[in-house]
C-alpha positions as CSV (number, residue, x, y, z in Angstrom):
1,X,0.0,0.0,0.0
2,X,2.7,2.6,0.8
3,X,4.3,2.0,-2.6
4,X,1.0,2.9,-4.3
5,X,0.7,6.1,-2.3
6,X,4.2,7.1,-3.2
7,X,3.6,6.4,-6.9
8,X,0.3,8.4,-6.9
9,X,2.0,11.3,-5.0
10,X,4.9,11.4,-7.5
11,X,2.4,11.3,-10.5
12,X,0.3,14.1,-9.0
13,X,3.4,16.2,-8.2
14,X,4.5,15.7,-11.8
15,X,1.2,16.7,-13.2
16,X,0.9,19.9,-11.1
17,X,4.6,20.7,-11.8
18,X,3.9,20.6,-15.5
19,X,0.8,22.7,-15.2
20,X,2.7,25.3,-13.2
21,X,5.6,25.4,-15.6
22,X,3.2,25.9,-18.6
23,X,1.3,28.7,-16.9
24,X,4.4,30.5,-15.7
25,X,5.1,33.4,-18.1
26,X,8.4,34.6,-16.6
27,X,11.3,34.6,-19.0
28,X,14.7,33.1,-18.1
29,X,17.9,35.1,-18.5
30,X,21.4,33.9,-18.3
31,X,23.8,35.3,-15.6
32,X,25.4,37.4,-18.3
33,X,23.4,39.0,-21.1
34,X,24.0,41.5,-23.9
35,X,22.2,44.8,-23.5
36,X,22.2,48.1,-25.3
37,X,22.3,51.4,-23.6
38,X,19.3,53.4,-24.9
39,X,18.9,55.5,-26.9
40,X,22.6,55.4,-27.7
41,X,22.6,51.8,-28.9
42,X,26.0,50.8,-27.7
43,X,26.0,47.0,-26.8
44,X,27.7,45.8,-23.6
45,X,27.8,42.8,-21.4
46,X,25.6,43.0,-18.4
47,X,26.0,40.7,-15.4
48,X,22.8,39.8,-13.5
49,X,23.9,39.9,-9.8
50,X,21.3,38.8,-7.3
51,X,23.7,39.8,-4.5
52,X,23.4,43.5,-5.5
53,X,20.2,45.5,-4.8
54,X,20.9,48.5,-7.0
55,X,22.2,48.2,-10.6
56,X,25.5,49.8,-11.5
57,X,26.9,51.2,-14.7
58,X,30.5,52.1,-15.6
59,X,30.9,55.9,-15.6
60,X,33.9,58.2,-15.6
61,X,34.2,62.0,-15.1
62,X,31.1,62.0,-12.8
63,X,30.2,65.6,-11.9
64,X,27.2,67.0,-10.2
65,X,25.6,70.3,-11.3
66,X,22.5,72.3,-10.9
67,X,20.0,72.7,-13.7
68,X,16.7,74.6,-13.3
69,X,16.9,74.4,-9.5
70,X,17.4,70.6,-9.5
71,X,20.5,68.5,-9.0
72,X,21.9,66.8,-12.2
73,X,24.8,64.5,-13.0
74,X,27.1,64.6,-16.0
75,X,29.1,61.5,-16.7
76,X,30.9,59.7,-19.5
77,X,30.3,56.0,-20.4
78,X,33.3,54.5,-22.2
79,X,32.8,50.9,-23.0
80,X,33.6,48.3,-25.6
81,X,30.7,48.1,-28.0
82,X,30.5,44.3,-28.4
83,X,28.6,44.6,-31.6
84,X,31.3,46.8,-33.2
85,X,34.3,45.4,-31.4
86,X,35.5,48.9,-30.6
87,X,35.7,51.3,-27.6
88,X,33.0,53.9,-27.8
89,X,32.3,56.9,-25.5
90,X,29.3,59.1,-24.8
91,X,28.6,61.8,-22.2
92,X,25.2,61.8,-20.6
93,X,23.4,64.3,-18.4
94,X,20.6,62.9,-16.2
95,X,18.7,64.2,-13.1
96,X,20.0,62.9,-9.9
97,X,17.5,60.3,-8.8
98,X,19.1,59.7,-5.3
99,X,22.4,59.3,-3.5
100,X,23.7,55.8,-2.6
101,X,26.0,54.9,0.2
102,X,27.7,51.5,-0.2
103,X,29.3,49.9,2.8
104,X,32.1,47.5,1.9
105,X,35.3,46.0,3.3
106,X,37.1,49.2,2.3
107,X,34.7,51.5,4.0
108,X,31.9,53.7,2.7
109,X,31.5,54.8,-0.9
110,X,29.0,57.5,-2.0
111,X,27.6,57.2,-5.5
112,X,25.0,59.1,-7.5
113,X,22.1,57.1,-8.9
114,X,20.4,58.1,-12.1
115,X,17.6,56.5,-14.3
116,X,18.9,55.0,-17.5
117,X,17.3,52.8,-20.2
118,X,18.7,49.4,-21.3
119,X,17.4,47.1,-24.0
120,X,17.4,43.4,-22.9
121,X,15.8,41.0,-25.3
122,X,12.9,42.9,-26.9
123,X,12.1,45.2,-24.0
124,X,13.4,48.5,-22.9
125,X,13.9,48.8,-19.1
126,X,14.2,52.2,-17.3
127,X,16.1,51.4,-14.1
128,X,18.1,52.9,-11.3
129,X,21.9,52.8,-11.9
130,X,24.6,53.8,-9.5
131,X,27.5,55.4,-11.3
132,X,31.0,54.1,-10.6
133,X,34.2,53.5,-12.4
134,X,34.0,49.9,-13.3
135,X,37.2,49.9,-15.5
136,X,38.7,47.1,-13.4
137,X,35.6,44.9,-13.6
138,X,34.8,42.3,-16.2
139,X,31.3,43.7,-16.9
140,X,30.5,47.5,-17.4
141,X,26.9,46.9,-16.4
142,X,25.8,45.1,-13.3
143,X,22.1,44.4,-12.9
144,X,20.9,44.1,-9.3
145,X,17.7,42.8,-7.7
146,X,15.6,45.9,-8.4
147,X,16.1,45.3,-12.1
148,X,16.2,41.5,-12.1
149,X,12.7,41.6,-10.5
150,X,11.4,43.1,-13.7
151,X,13.2,40.6,-16.0
152,X,12.2,37.2,-14.7
153,X,14.4,34.3,-13.6
154,X,18.1,33.7,-13.8
155,X,19.6,30.5,-15.0
156,X,23.1,30.5,-13.4
157,X,24.3,27.8,-15.8
158,X,23.6,29.9,-19.0
159,X,24.7,33.1,-20.6
160,X,23.5,35.2,-23.5
161,X,20.0,33.9,-23.8
162,X,18.4,37.1,-25.1
163,X,20.3,39.3,-27.5
164,X,19.1,43.0,-27.5
165,X,16.5,43.4,-30.3
166,X,14.6,46.6,-29.4
167,X,13.1,48.9,-32.0
168,X,10.7,51.8,-32.2
169,X,7.7,49.6,-31.2
170,X,9.5,47.8,-28.3
171,X,7.7,47.6,-25.0
172,X,9.1,50.0,-22.4
173,X,9.0,49.2,-18.7
174,X,9.0,52.6,-17.0
175,X,10.6,52.9,-13.6
176,X,7.8,55.3,-12.5
177,X,5.2,52.4,-12.9
178,X,7.3,49.8,-11.2
179,X,6.2,48.1,-8.0
180,X,9.1,46.7,-6.0
181,X,8.6,43.5,-4.0
182,X,9.7,44.2,-0.4
183,X,11.2,40.6,-0.4
184,X,14.1,41.8,-2.6
185,X,15.6,43.7,0.3
186,X,14.5,47.3,-0.2
């Protein structure tokens, strides 16, 4: 009798598992994906890092300034454009979204955070990015939990599952309309 119960339980679990998997609409991303910085279009490697809360983008010459009574940030992104195979550079100006204090082994680090748009797969995501010099890092873009929550699931055994393919009609996920799950650690 116990063998029959175990077999029935396994069969039912399998059936419900298949039904759940078929109804689950979340996309799966690799732990590294290609992304384009929009509207610039430069293609760069982005590491999906569930250990980080806030996403980060390589930036040099980061300077704060005032514009129309608000705090803004001017910065230069210099990266290898993976599609072209060459180093490209662009200076951006964005309103300061917030200041971020990062506590690490080396002490505290203060970074400005701005909203930037990235294309991953066929969707443009407007997300918070802290600006830091990531020249000594393997990946110029790091995507933290706030961004990953919008993407879907991560398969840590895969890379480059979704090449950037955004166009004029691509869906845009605006940061303004985003609801953050408190379980991500906000």
